[in-house]
Residue, then its C-alpha position, 0 to 999 in steps of 0.5 A: x558845549x562851550x556855551x553851556x559850560x560857560x553859562x554854568x560856570x558863570x551861574x556857579x560864581x554868582x552872575x545872573x546869566x541867560x542864554x539866547x539860542x534857537x528853539x530845538x522843539x515846540x518850547x519857546x520863550x523864556x525856560x529855566x533849563x539845567x546844563x552841566x548840572x547848573x540851572x539857568x535861564x534860556x530864551x528859546x527863539x522860534x526857528x527853522x531847520x537848515x536841512x542841508x544839515x542834520x540838526x542845525x536850526x536857525x532864526x529868520x534874520x528879519x525877525x532876530x532884532x525884534x526878539x533881541x529887543x524884547x529880550x533886552x527889555x526883559x533882562x537888561x544885562x550889563x554885558x552880552x557875550x556872543x558865541x557866533x556872528x551869524x543871525x542871533x549874535x548879530x541881532x543882539x549885537x546891533x541892539x546892544x550898540x543902540x543901548x550902549x551895552x558893551x559886547x564880547x564876541x567869541x568866534x568859533x566860525x570856520x568857513x570849512x565847517x559851514x560849506x559842507x552843509x551848503x548846496x554851493x558847488x565847490x568852485x564857489x565856496x572860496x568866494x562864499x567863505x571870503x563874503x562870509x568873513x567879511x560879513x563876520x567883520x562887520x559885526x566884530x567891529x562893533x564889539x568891545x573885544x573878540x576872542x577865539x579858543x586858540x592862538x592858532x585860531x586867533x591869528x587865522x581870524x586876524x588873517x582873514x579879516x581886518x580885526x586885530x587884537x584877538x585874544x586866545x581864550x581857551x574854551x576850557x575844561x573841568x578835568x576833575x569830571x574825567x577819569x583816567x585809567x592806568x590799568x594795563x590795557x587788554x585790547x586796542x580801542x581807537x576812539x573818535x568823538x565828535x559830529x559824524x560830518x564830512x569836515x571831520x574826515x572820519x573816513x580817513x580814519x576808517x581807511x587807516x584802521x582797515x590797513x592796520x596789522x590785523x594782528x592788533x586787532x584794533x577796534x574803532x569806536x565812533x561816538x557822535x551822530x551826524x549826517x554821514x552815519x549811513x554812508x560811514x557805516x556802508x564804508x565800514x562794510x566796504x572796507x571790511x571793518x564792520x565787525x570791529x567798528x561801532x557807531x554809537x551815535x549820541x550818548x549820555x555824558x556817563x557813556x562818553x566818559x566810560x568810552x574815553x577812560x577805557x580808550x587806547x588811543x584818541x584819533x582826531x583826523x579833522x583839519x578845521x579844529x579852532x580848539x577841539x573840545x573832544x581832544x581836550x576830553x580825551x586828554x583830561x581822561x589820560x588818553x594818548x592822542x593821534x591828530x592831524x597836524x592842522x589848525x589848533x591841534x598842534x597846540x594840543x598834541x606834541x610828537x612823542x609826549x601825549x601822542x603824534x601828529x600826522x600829515x593831513x589827508x595821509x591815511x598811511x601816516x595816520x595808520x602808522x602813527x596809530x600803530x606806534x601808539x598801539x605797539x608801544x610798551x605799557x610804560x610808554x603808554x603810561x608816560x603819554x598818559x601822564x603827559x596828556x594829564x599835564x598839558x590839559x592843566x593849561x586849559x582849566x575852566x576856572x582860568x577861563x572864567x576869570x579871563x572872561x569876567x575881566x573882559x566883561x568888566x572891560x579890563x585889559x587881559x594877558x592872554x594865557x599860555x594855552x600851548x602846553x609846550x611853551x607853558x612847561x618850558 
């Protein structure tokens, strides 16, 4: 999502942008595609399905530098921006170094998000994560600048590797695309948006909903698809909440915006969010947030203002925080909605685009303040 938003925004600013991505189907090679309402060029590389994951695809590592050379010969870019150090990013970076093309890297990598989709036993995962971080550092040492979506994520990357001076640059969001509603609520709707996978801890949200006071008549809507869909649908039956839990699967942008507009509260139980675009979308829709007190989420959610943070893994605490939002007065809900809208201003996509343009030119930049509580103090 961030890659598409970044490419679209830069194209609208007059840059000639090309995206390199694994092919998701039979269409390969250079294709003109439309994303975020903007058309730009995409190089679709031959790829394979990573079968432990429901949709992830990858390019054969021993072929990626061949593809990279052909792309760079064809396009001859002034700068390359990689969104991952894995396979495609690695190949492009190493070919760029040979040609003296500057590279900017953004790290979205978290071992917790990767290990759930491997066949490794749990006792080997920490060792595997250390190897993966060391591998990431080898690529990041070759680039001119490294960024991550939040200060917490940037600090985490520096702590896990020997990389320094990582910039915190928000993925950004165009808040004007979302529609807040200040109408008096007539029902209690709890919304989750994201991949339906283990690292999101959706099962904890469902268990919290199951112990809410029945008088609240709270309904849970889970928007997104993933490999745990069947298990979570079965869990809903086991918990006795199947009749008030909706699994939408993947939806259109219009359907997503409608779900956000009409949600009473947005819940994000994940503990490995480097930023959480879904949470930012909820804020832009003026929705109160209940989120895990982990990684970058505390930069977005501030207790008693635009929502509440709960202790990660504590189902009772999550249920209590949801109850607080669902039972508060309309005036209190309106105040939270306004705080969400105020805080999201710190993540304006235009500011993000300007910072990356400066990094592409090799200029020194000052990291923006994306923790809204600091910016508003």
